Structures are given as C-alpha cells and as structure tokens.
C-alpha positions, 0 to 999 in steps of 0.5 A: 339645679341638679344636673351639669346641663342645668349649671351650663344653662344657668351660666349661659342665661347671662349671655345678652346678645344685645349687650354692647361693648363699652364705648367710653372709659367711664362705661368700661369702669362700670364693668369693673365695678360690676365685677368687684361687686359680684365678687363681694356678693360671692365672698371675695374669693380673690382676697388672699389668692396669689395670682399671675394675670396674663394679657396680650393678643396672641400666645396668652393661653400657651404662656398660661399653661407653661407658667402653670406647668412650671408652678405645678412641677415645683409642687404648688397647687395651681389654679388655671382660668382660660377662655374660650374653651374648645369643647367643654366649659370645664376646660376654663376652670382647672386645678393642677391641670384637672378640669373642674368636674361636672359635679363640682360645677353643679355644686358650686353654681347651685350654691352661688346662685342665690347670691348671683340672683340677688345681685342688684343690676343697678347701677352696674348692670346685670353680670355677663356670662364671663363675669359669672364664670370668673366668679365661679372659678375664683370661688373654686380656687379659694375653696380648694386652697389653691396656692397660686392662680394663673388667670388669662385675660379674656379681652383687652386688659384694662377693663377685663374682669381679671383686672380687678385682681392685683397679681404678683406678676403681670404678663403681657404677650405679643400685641397685634391687631385684633378686636379693633372695634372694641380695643382701638384701631391703632396698635397704640390704642390696643396696647394701652388697653392691654397695659391696663393690667399693670398695677403699682409695685407689681413687676410686669414682663413682656416680650419684644414688641413693635416700637409703638407698642413698647413705648405704650407699655413703658409709659404705662409702667412708669405711670403706675410704678411697675417695674417692666421686664422684657423676656428676649433672646438674651435673657430677662432685661429689667430696670437693674440689668439683664438676668440670664435664663436659668435654662434654655426656654424651649417648649417641649410638646408645644410645637411651632416656632412662635412658641419659643417666644411664649416659652421665654415669656413664661420663664421670665414670669416664673423667674420674677415669681421666684424672686418673690419667694416661690420655690421654683428651681431649674428642674421644675422649670424644665419639667414644666416646659417639657410637659405643658400641653395646649390643644388646638395650637399647632397641634399635629394629629394623624398621619398619611396625610397628617392634619395640623390644627391651629387656632390662628385668628388674626393676620399676625398669628396666621403669618407666624403659623405660615412661617412655622409650617414652611420652616418646620414641616415637610410635605408635598402640598398644603390642603387648607381648611379655612373658617373664620368669624365675622369680627376678624380681619379675614383678608389679613388671615387669607393673605397670610396662609392661602398663597401656601395652599394647593387647594382650599376648603372653606367651612364654618363652625356652628358659632353665631359669629361664624362668617358666611362661606361665600364671603370668605370665598370672595376674599380668598379668590385673589390669593388662590393657587388651586381649586376652592370648595365650600363645605359647610359642615366640618366633618364633611370638609375634613373628608373632602380635604382628605379625598384631595390629599395624598399621603405626603400632603398636609391638611391644615385647619385654621382661621378660628378657635371655633373652627378648631373646636369643630375639627377636634370634635369631628376627629374624636379629640374633644374633651368628653363632657 
C-alpha cells in the first residue's frame, strides 16, 4: 500500500452491497461484538480515550463540531469522527479541526492491514467499511495523544460501532423519522435505538423531544442508571434542578434557526464535561460557538443570486429548513434544485419544501442510492407552483437554475447530503483530496 488511492481502495473493499441490516437484536449484538473484536485486533485504541458520543436523527454533525470547537478553544487536543463525508474521506477523521493527511491515512492503513486481514470472520462476519474506518480513526487519535474525542454515531445508536465506547457524556439530538426500515417504523422504536448509547453512570443530555420520544429516553436512562438532562430554552434541566447556561448558546457561523437548538445541546454537553473536571470556561465556549463550521448545512454561497446548500434529507429537517428560509432570508423567488435518495421519505421532503418554490429542478447525485429523476418528479407534481425541469448532472442543474433566476432570487439545493456534496464540488467548494 503506497498511495492514498490504495488506502481508499482497501477501506472501500469492505463495502458489501449484499450485507443486510440486522433483523433482530441478537443479530445486531453480533455487529457490536464484531467491532469490539476488531478493536482488540488493532490494539484497543479506545481504552483510556475520553470521549463524547453523539446520536440523534438530525443535528448530530453540527452538535459535534460545536462541542469540538469549544473543547479545542479550551486548549484541549480534540479528535473528531463523523460520517458521511462530503468530498474527501479525510473529513471523517480530524484532530484539532485538521483533516487526517493523505500520508497519515496511508501509513495507518498499511500498518493495520495485517491485523484487519487476519481478522477471523467467524462468528462475527467480515468487518464493514464503517467498522474499518472507525478503527482507523480511534487508532489515529490514540497515536496522536488526543485528550478527548467527539464521536458521531453513524446510524441509530444501540447497535452502532460508537456504542462500544463508554463516553464521559452521551448526547442525543432531535429525533424524528429516518431510516425506518432499519431503526423502526414508530418514533418510540427509533428513539429506543438512539437511546442505546446511554451507559450506566454516564450523564446523558438531549433536547426537548416529542412526548413519545421523551418517554423512551427517560425510561432508558432509568433502566441503565444514567442521569438524563434536557438542554432547553431556559438552561440545562437535570435530576437536581435547572442550571442556567453560562452564556447565550447561539451559533456563530452556523446559520439557520434550527442551529440554536443544536447550540444549546452542545453547550449542555460541555457544561457536563466541565462538571467532570475539564477546563472549560465561558470564554472558550464563546469562542467555540463563534468559530464552529459545518459545510453543507444552511450554507449560503455566492451572490446575485445566492445559492443555499443544505443537507436536509427527511421530512422534519426539511420543514425546519423551509422555516429558516422563510424567517431568515430575503428573496423574490425560490428556485429549488432537488435530489434525494431511495431510502428516504421523499414525499415528506417534497411536501415541506416544494410549495415554497417558484420553479423546481430535479437532479441526482452519482451515489448508487440516488433516486431516479422521474420518480422524484412524479412525487413533486402535486405540490408544484411553477415549472419543473429534470437535469441529471449537478453542474448542468445549477446552470439551469441560474438561467431561470434573477439577481433577487434564491437558489436552494437540498434533499440529500450526496446532492449537497455534488453541488459543492460543482461550485468549486469541495475539499481538495
């Protein structure tokens, strides 16, 4: 293994399109056993690594980067694991907001390859590409003497790779419908999966949730013996009362009204870390909130007309995107560039955003899960207020939207993180890889 592409090819060789999601708790627990065994094979890099684990349906990534930025502003050496990436795999593994270098990823992958290749697939099965990436990230953090790691759950919570970690604080962002075929068809089922990151004796913090979700989180916390806190408008509410925020929990560069909830959650998590001995003062919190960045989330670029890029990919997050567009941006007409994935509730996405648009351009990413244009168009039809175009390639779709838009209009690209990635690449905003 000599090149960066060699390393990527090796990681991606663990993608198995025939692998199905676990259909029972027993099968799901085997997945966790596999991750534990893989981590043992590469030296248990998670041992002694303080961590924060963040689960939820939406807002996970934004919450992670705000926590990371506040910890880093306090002078700590901070690791960050997130997924998926937008343009470079290196985005998934960061230390102090710096992406892992190509050279480090090659070196790390080459050194761990013998242990990973020797991993016995029985009885746990072959590692997934996500498992391998997670192991690489933790090994990188351990070798670079990271003082604390912020780990985003990939899917669900209870059976995700990150659930093998016993964190200092468990964080659960807003929960809504997504990945129903895997996580469950009711909010209670989905919440039960997300709540699985709670650990005995480890404080957990969440945001105000729908009643059926809140009940599940409270029940899980009581079951495992975790103190549950809620970061709401008035402060951090917990078993012993309410603590006011030490500063106004407002995001700086992260735009969109929905980010205020994520900022409260991030500050609540940092308050709990401060209670566990981490040197976090108000100044560090303020600096972190002011400087945290997370591309592809209510990201406004260009001018005349401006282009808003947002990775909303379920009904609830798209409703919040639509509300933020109405409340925070001024424009004459909205030109919507929309693309989705097959595993999403496309009608809920369409219903939330299409009625705002004066024109809609249907496009797609190059990801294998991208939904066919004609199917999205068929679902979009009943909600249209203006013309509909189908333009398969993102660069052409943006050009088409620009041709329709006047200088006072707004172009919005949304529906999928993969579509957002394609838009950022077409606009020259992608991370150089």
